[in-house]
C-alpha positions as CSV (number, residue, x, y, z in Angstrom):
1,M,-53.9,-44.0,-4.4
2,P,-51.3,-42.2,-6.7
3,A,-47.7,-41.8,-5.3
4,A,-46.8,-38.6,-4.1
5,P,-44.5,-36.6,-6.4
6,E,-40.8,-36.4,-5.6
7,V,-39.8,-33.2,-4.2
8,D,-36.3,-32.0,-4.9
9,P,-34.2,-31.8,-1.5
10,P,-33.8,-28.1,-0.8
11,S,-30.5,-26.6,-2.1
12,P,-28.0,-25.5,0.4
13,P,-27.7,-21.9,1.2
14,R,-25.6,-19.6,-1.3
15,W,-23.2,-18.8,1.6
16,H,-22.7,-22.6,2.4
17,Q,-21.8,-23.4,-1.0
18,A,-19.5,-20.4,-1.3
19,L,-18.0,-21.5,2.0
20,R,-17.0,-25.0,0.4
21,E,-15.7,-23.7,-2.8
22,S,-13.6,-21.1,-1.3
23,G,-12.3,-23.3,1.5
24,L,-11.0,-25.9,-1.3
25,A,-9.9,-23.0,-3.5
26,V,-7.8,-21.7,-0.8
27,L,-6.2,-25.3,-0.5
28,I,-5.6,-25.6,-3.9
29,F,-4.0,-22.1,-4.2
30,C,-1.7,-22.9,-1.3
31,L,-0.6,-25.8,-3.1
32,L,-0.1,-24.0,-6.4
33,S,1.8,-21.2,-4.4
34,W,4.0,-24.0,-3.0
35,A,4.6,-25.1,-6.5
36,V,5.6,-21.7,-7.6
37,T,8.1,-21.0,-4.9
38,S,9.6,-24.4,-4.8
39,G,9.9,-25.2,-8.3
40,Q,9.4,-28.9,-7.9
41,L,6.9,-29.5,-10.5
42,G,9.0,-28.6,-13.3
43,W,7.4,-26.9,-16.4
44,F,4.2,-26.7,-14.6
45,S,5.8,-24.4,-11.7
46,D,7.4,-22.4,-14.6
47,T,4.1,-21.9,-16.1
48,L,2.5,-20.9,-12.9
49,A,5.5,-18.5,-12.1
50,D,4.9,-16.8,-15.5
51,A,1.2,-16.4,-14.7
52,Q,2.1,-14.7,-11.5
53,D,4.5,-12.4,-13.4
54,K,1.8,-11.6,-15.9
55,A,-0.6,-10.8,-13.2
56,Y,1.8,-8.6,-11.4
57,D,2.6,-6.7,-14.8
58,A,-1.1,-6.1,-15.1
59,L,-1.4,-4.5,-11.5
60,A,1.8,-2.4,-12.2
61,K,0.7,-0.8,-15.4
62,L,-2.7,0.1,-14.0
63,E,-1.0,1.8,-11.0
64,Y,1.7,3.4,-13.0
65,N,-1.2,5.8,-14.5
66,F,-1.9,7.3,-11.1
67,S,0.0,9.3,-8.4
68,S,0.7,7.4,-5.4
69,P,-1.8,7.8,-2.5
70,H,0.5,8.0,0.1
71,P,1.7,11.5,1.1
72,L,5.1,12.1,2.7
73,A,4.7,10.5,6.3
74,P,5.3,13.1,9.4
75,G,9.1,13.0,10.3
76,A,10.0,11.1,7.0
77,R,12.8,12.8,5.1
78,P,11.9,14.1,1.6
79,V,13.8,12.5,-1.5
80,V,15.5,14.6,-4.0
81,F,16.7,13.5,-7.4
82,V,19.4,15.6,-8.9
83,D,18.9,15.0,-12.5
84,I,22.0,15.3,-14.9
85,D,19.6,16.0,-17.6
86,E,19.9,16.9,-21.5
87,A,20.2,20.4,-20.7
88,T,23.0,19.9,-18.2
89,V,25.2,17.8,-20.5
90,K,24.7,20.4,-23.2
91,A,25.6,23.3,-21.2
92,D,28.4,22.2,-19.3
93,N,29.7,18.6,-20.4
94,P,32.4,18.4,-23.1
95,S,31.8,14.8,-23.8
96,P,28.5,13.3,-23.9
97,Y,29.3,9.9,-22.9
98,L,31.3,10.5,-19.6
99,F,30.0,13.4,-17.2
100,H,33.1,15.5,-16.4
101,R,34.4,14.5,-13.1
102,G,35.5,18.0,-12.2
103,L,31.8,19.2,-12.7
104,L,30.7,16.3,-10.6
105,T,33.0,17.2,-7.8
106,Q,31.4,20.8,-7.7
107,L,27.9,19.4,-7.9
108,L,28.8,17.3,-5.0
109,Q,30.3,19.9,-3.2
110,Q,27.1,22.2,-3.8
111,I,24.9,19.3,-2.5
112,G,27.2,18.7,0.6
113,N,26.8,22.2,1.7
114,S,23.2,21.6,2.5
115,Q,24.3,18.7,4.6
116,P,22.0,15.9,3.4
117,R,21.0,12.9,5.1
118,V,22.6,10.7,2.6
119,V,23.9,10.8,-1.0
120,Y,23.7,8.0,-3.7
121,I,25.6,8.4,-6.9
122,D,24.3,6.2,-9.5
123,L,27.4,6.8,-11.8
124,N,30.1,4.3,-12.8
125,L,33.3,5.7,-11.2
126,S,35.4,2.6,-11.5
127,F,37.8,3.8,-14.0
128,P,39.8,6.9,-14.6
129,S,38.3,9.3,-17.2
130,Q,41.7,10.6,-18.7
131,E,39.6,13.6,-19.6
132,P,41.2,17.0,-20.5
133,T,41.0,20.0,-18.3
134,L,38.2,22.5,-19.1
135,L,40.5,24.5,-21.2
136,P,40.5,24.7,-25.2
137,G,43.4,22.7,-26.5
138,A,44.2,21.0,-23.2
139,A,45.8,17.6,-23.3
140,V,44.4,14.2,-22.1
141,R,45.9,13.7,-18.6
142,T,47.2,10.1,-17.5
143,P,46.6,8.1,-15.3
144,R,44.4,10.6,-13.6
145,S,42.9,14.0,-14.7
146,A,42.6,17.0,-12.7
147,G,38.9,16.4,-12.5
148,D,39.5,12.8,-11.4
149,Q,42.0,14.0,-8.6
150,A,39.5,16.7,-7.5
151,L,36.8,14.0,-7.1
152,Y,38.9,11.4,-5.5
153,R,40.0,14.0,-2.8
154,Y,36.4,14.9,-2.2
155,L,35.3,11.5,-1.7
156,D,38.3,10.5,0.3
157,T,37.5,13.4,2.8
158,P,35.2,12.5,5.7
159,H,31.7,13.9,5.7
160,G,28.9,14.0,8.2
161,F,26.7,11.9,6.0
162,P,27.2,8.8,3.8
163,L,28.4,8.8,0.2
164,L,27.0,5.5,-1.5
165,L,28.5,4.3,-4.6
166,S,27.4,1.6,-7.2
167,Q,30.8,-0.2,-7.6
168,P,33.3,-1.4,-4.8
169,V,36.1,0.4,-6.6
170,L,37.0,4.0,-7.2
171,F,39.4,4.7,-10.3
172,E,40.4,1.0,-9.8
173,Q,41.2,1.4,-6.2
174,P,39.0,-0.5,-3.6
175,L,37.0,1.7,-1.4
176,S,38.6,0.4,1.6
177,A,41.6,2.5,0.8
178,L,39.7,5.6,1.2
179,H,39.4,7.5,4.5
180,G,36.1,9.4,3.8
181,S,32.3,8.6,4.2
182,V,32.0,6.4,1.0
183,C,30.2,2.8,1.0
184,W,29.4,0.5,-1.8
185,V,25.9,-0.4,-2.4
186,T,24.7,-2.8,-5.1
187,P,22.6,-1.4,-7.8
188,S,21.3,-4.8,-8.8
189,V,17.7,-5.5,-8.6
190,V,15.7,-8.7,-9.0
191,T,14.8,-9.8,-12.5
192,D,11.9,-12.5,-13.2
193,S,10.8,-14.1,-16.3
194,G,11.7,-12.4,-19.4
195,A,14.7,-10.6,-17.5
196,T,12.0,-7.9,-16.3
197,V,12.5,-6.2,-13.2
198,R,9.6,-6.3,-10.6
199,R,11.1,-6.4,-7.3
200,I,13.5,-5.1,-4.6
201,P,16.4,-7.3,-3.5
202,R,16.8,-8.1,0.0
203,R,20.4,-8.1,1.2
204,W,21.9,-11.5,1.3
205,Q,23.9,-12.5,4.4
206,G,27.4,-11.1,4.4
207,G,26.7,-9.1,1.1
208,P,26.4,-5.3,0.4
209,Y,23.2,-3.5,0.8
210,P,20.9,-2.9,-2.1
211,A,20.6,0.7,-3.1
212,A,17.2,1.2,-2.2
213,E,17.6,-0.7,1.3
214,A,20.6,1.3,2.0
215,L,18.8,4.7,1.1
216,F,15.6,3.5,3.2
217,L,17.9,2.8,6.4
218,A,19.9,6.0,5.9
219,A,16.7,7.9,5.6
220,Q,15.7,6.7,9.2
221,G,19.3,7.3,10.7
222,Q,19.9,3.6,10.7
223,F,22.4,2.8,8.1
224,R,25.9,1.5,9.0
225,C,28.4,0.7,6.1
226,P,29.2,-3.0,6.3
227,A,32.8,-4.1,6.8
228,T,34.5,-4.4,3.3
229,T,35.7,-7.8,4.2
230,A,32.2,-8.8,5.0
231,Q,31.1,-8.1,1.6
232,R,33.2,-10.7,-0.2
233,A,31.0,-13.7,0.5
234,A,29.5,-15.4,-2.4
235,P,25.8,-14.5,-3.3
236,P,23.2,-17.4,-3.2
237,K,22.4,-18.9,-6.6
238,N,20.3,-16.7,-8.8
239,I,19.5,-14.3,-6.0
240,Y,19.0,-11.4,-8.4
241,R,16.7,-13.7,-10.6
242,T,14.1,-15.0,-8.2
243,A,11.0,-13.2,-6.4
244,I,11.9,-15.4,-3.4
245,Y,14.6,-12.8,-2.5
246,G,12.6,-9.6,-3.2
247,E,9.5,-7.4,-2.7
248,P,7.3,-5.7,-5.2
249,I,8.2,-2.5,-6.6
250,V,5.5,0.1,-7.1
251,F,6.0,2.1,-10.1
252,H,5.2,5.8,-10.7
253,R,6.4,8.1,-13.3
254,I,9.6,10.1,-12.5
255,Q,9.1,13.8,-13.9
256,T,12.5,14.7,-14.9
257,G,13.7,17.4,-17.2
258,N,13.5,15.2,-20.4
259,A,9.6,14.3,-19.5
260,T,6.6,15.5,-21.6
261,D,3.8,13.8,-20.1
262,T,1.6,15.0,-17.2
263,I,3.2,14.7,-13.6
264,R,2.1,11.4,-12.1
265,D,4.8,10.7,-9.4
266,W,5.5,10.4,-5.7
267,P,4.6,13.2,-3.3
268,A,7.8,12.6,-1.3
269,L,9.9,13.2,-4.4
270,S,11.5,16.4,-5.9
271,V,13.5,16.6,-9.0
272,V,15.9,19.2,-9.7
273,S,18.3,20.0,-12.4
274,A,22.1,19.5,-12.0
275,D,22.5,22.6,-14.0
276,D,20.5,24.8,-11.7
277,L,22.7,23.7,-8.7
278,L,25.7,24.3,-10.7
279,H,25.1,27.6,-12.2
280,N,21.7,29.1,-11.3
281,G,22.1,29.5,-7.6
282,L,19.7,26.7,-6.6
283,S,20.4,25.1,-3.1
284,L,18.7,22.2,-1.4
285,E,17.0,21.9,1.8
286,P,19.2,20.2,4.6
287,D,18.7,16.6,5.7
288,V,17.1,15.2,2.7
289,V,18.0,12.0,0.8
290,V,19.7,12.8,-2.4
291,L,20.1,10.7,-5.5
292,V,22.3,11.8,-8.4
293,G,21.9,10.1,-11.9
294,R,21.7,11.0,-15.5
295,T,18.7,11.0,-17.8
296,D,20.3,12.5,-20.7
297,H,20.0,10.4,-23.9
298,A,23.9,9.4,-24.2
299,G,23.7,8.3,-20.4
300,L,20.6,6.2,-20.2
301,D,21.0,2.9,-18.7
302,M,17.6,1.2,-19.7
303,H,15.9,-1.9,-18.3
304,N,12.9,-3.9,-19.1
305,T,10.5,-3.5,-16.1
306,A,6.9,-4.3,-15.4
307,V,5.8,-1.2,-17.0
308,G,8.0,-0.9,-20.0
309,L,11.5,0.2,-20.4
310,L,12.8,2.7,-17.7
311,P,16.3,4.2,-16.9
312,G,18.3,2.5,-14.2
313,I,17.8,5.7,-11.8
314,D,14.1,5.3,-12.0
315,L,14.3,1.8,-10.6
316,H,16.1,2.9,-7.6
317,L,13.8,6.0,-6.9
318,N,10.9,3.8,-7.4
319,A,12.1,1.1,-5.2
320,L,13.1,3.5,-2.3
321,L,9.8,5.3,-2.5
322,T,8.0,2.2,-2.4
323,L,10.0,1.1,0.8
324,M,9.3,4.7,2.4
325,A,5.5,4.9,1.3
326,Y,4.4,1.6,2.7
327,H,6.6,1.6,5.8
328,H,7.4,-2.1,5.8
329,A,10.8,-3.7,5.8
330,L,12.0,-6.1,3.4
331,L,10.2,-9.0,4.7
332,P,7.8,-11.4,2.8
333,L,4.3,-11.5,3.7
334,N,3.1,-14.3,6.3
335,P,1.9,-17.3,4.0
336,L,-1.1,-17.7,6.5
337,I,-2.1,-14.0,6.2
338,S,-2.1,-14.3,2.4
339,A,-4.0,-17.5,2.5
340,L,-6.6,-15.9,4.8
341,Y,-6.9,-12.8,2.6
342,A,-7.4,-15.0,-0.5
343,F,-10.0,-17.2,1.3
344,L,-11.9,-13.9,2.4
345,V,-11.8,-12.4,-1.1
346,M,-12.6,-15.6,-2.8
347,M,-15.9,-16.1,-0.4
348,F,-16.7,-12.7,-1.2
349,A,-16.6,-13.1,-4.8
350,L,-18.4,-16.4,-4.8
351,L,-21.2,-14.5,-3.0
352,V,-21.4,-11.3,-4.7
353,A,-21.0,-12.4,-8.3
354,P,-24.1,-14.3,-8.7
355,V,-26.1,-11.6,-7.3
356,L,-24.6,-8.9,-9.6
357,S,-25.0,-11.5,-12.6
358,S,-28.5,-11.8,-11.9
359,L,-29.2,-8.0,-11.3
360,L,-27.5,-7.3,-14.7
361,T,-29.3,-10.2,-16.4
362,R,-32.7,-8.6,-15.2
363,R,-31.8,-5.1,-16.3
364,L,-31.0,-6.3,-19.8
365,E,-34.3,-8.3,-19.9
366,R,-36.2,-5.0,-19.0
367,W,-34.3,-3.4,-21.9
368,G,-35.9,-5.9,-24.3
369,L,-33.3,-8.6,-24.7
370,R,-35.1,-11.8,-25.1
371,Q,-32.2,-14.3,-25.3
372,E,-31.6,-16.8,-22.5
373,L,-28.5,-15.5,-20.6
374,G,-28.3,-17.8,-17.5
375,N,-25.2,-16.9,-15.4
376,L,-23.5,-15.5,-18.6
377,F,-21.9,-12.6,-16.4
378,E,-21.0,-14.5,-13.2
379,H,-17.5,-15.6,-14.1
380,P,-16.4,-12.2,-15.6
381,I,-17.9,-10.4,-12.4
382,M,-16.1,-12.8,-10.0
383,W,-12.7,-12.4,-12.1
384,S,-13.2,-8.8,-11.9
385,L,-13.7,-8.8,-8.2
386,L,-10.5,-10.8,-7.7
387,Y,-8.7,-8.3,-9.8
388,L,-10.0,-5.3,-7.8
389,A,-9.1,-6.9,-4.7
390,A,-5.5,-7.4,-5.9
391,F,-5.3,-3.9,-7.2
392,L,-6.3,-2.4,-4.1
393,A,-4.2,-4.4,-1.9
394,Y,-1.0,-3.4,-4.4
395,R,-2.0,0.0,-4.5
396,Y,-2.5,0.7,-0.7
397,S,-0.4,-1.8,1.0
398,G,2.5,-2.3,-1.5
399,R,1.9,-6.1,-1.5
400,F,1.4,-8.2,-4.5
401,L,-1.3,-10.7,-3.9
402,D,-1.7,-12.8,-7.0
403,F,-5.3,-12.9,-8.7
404,A,-4.3,-15.4,-11.4
405,L,-3.8,-18.3,-9.1
406,P,-7.0,-17.7,-7.2
407,I,-9.0,-17.7,-10.4
408,V,-7.4,-21.0,-11.4
409,S,-8.0,-22.4,-7.8
410,L,-11.5,-21.5,-8.0
411,E,-12.3,-23.3,-11.2
412,L,-10.4,-26.3,-10.3
413,G,-12.2,-26.5,-6.9
414,R,-15.6,-26.1,-8.4
415,L,-14.9,-29.0,-10.8
416,I,-13.6,-31.2,-7.9
417,L,-16.7,-30.5,-6.0
418,H,-18.9,-31.4,-8.8
419,H,-17.2,-34.6,-9.4
420,Q,-16.3,-33.5,-12.9
421,T,-13.1,-35.3,-13.1
422,G,-12.8,-35.6,-16.8
423,K,-13.4,-31.8,-17.1
424,L,-10.8,-31.2,-14.5
425,V,-8.1,-32.8,-16.3
426,N,-9.0,-31.0,-19.8
427,R,-9.5,-27.8,-17.9
428,T,-6.1,-28.1,-16.2
429,L,-4.3,-28.6,-19.5
430,K,-6.3,-25.9,-21.2
431,M,-5.3,-23.6,-18.3
432,S,-1.7,-24.5,-18.5
433,K,-1.6,-23.6,-22.0
434,L,-3.5,-20.2,-21.6
435,L,-1.2,-19.3,-18.8
436,G,1.8,-20.3,-20.7
């Protein structure tokens, strides 16, 4: 009697396989994430960190082409950028390199008349200008010009709102010597690999507030200027050069007087020319958050960012508006929540990618394609789903959820489950070279 033909055991359900693969991938993902944040694995940790930065840049550049999806929240204070633009400098300023301190005093007086919530001055006022008076043939005054003296008197006078400066001194005198409402905030931002700005710094213990965080708190009426003595503590090592100390900045175009492209910015932001405030009778609404900065060509302070070169004032505006739009404090995302989200997204991608790949293959066969395709489209579809999930999280929650490490984790997890140790080593080395 002939033996019965062997019957292959039934393959496990697709969801069961996806559960195993995504579960193992999450464990690998957590291990790789630890390697990135701790830096304990040397060049491999650096390679993974660079891959995360590249993934972040890809999301930021895509989001940069759209307007923010978040309107101004009820009760939130609008943000006004007073732009010392090219037109202002050409019309009023006798020197293209240093905005006249007398004109700056008039500008601040005009802004102060509207009783703003807070004013941040993104200009270097550390040293006297030695500028002449605004009269033909006037001599240079030392050590302090009439414009410097007027600005000093204004800042030395108490106001009903905080005036934030980006240096701890005014005309070589410490801000603690002033009796007004001035406070030092640091304009520093977090730079990652390639000296690229990607994140908002958090305040370190005993240090000054970062400009964006101070403005964010002032907009809510919660800002209190720290004592000057408490701001002299040494910062932690590399605090402005590591992602551990910062939250992502969501970048959008800031439409200034020098811009020529289509308006794509934040709904909570208004941009006005300083020249309109000085000479054209424009006045600001009361109780708004005001930032004063330069965008003229001679005054540009350019920085390398995730979306390309941007002026320094654009960094502060985007950082502040990120905090205001997404309503979360400067706190890192809980690792358990991040791992759970990664698990759900990877399982969804593992379940959906084969289905979509099969549908696409059948459609191509109906159109006359005779070549055997197999699961050719499964991996690109899976990667696209992971990228889409990361982009939606970045756009609508302001959180960066890496999609590069989950892709690597899935690939390594599949090789481990199929006991392909030789391929595992080769694939790991290839991915390291590719990511680097």
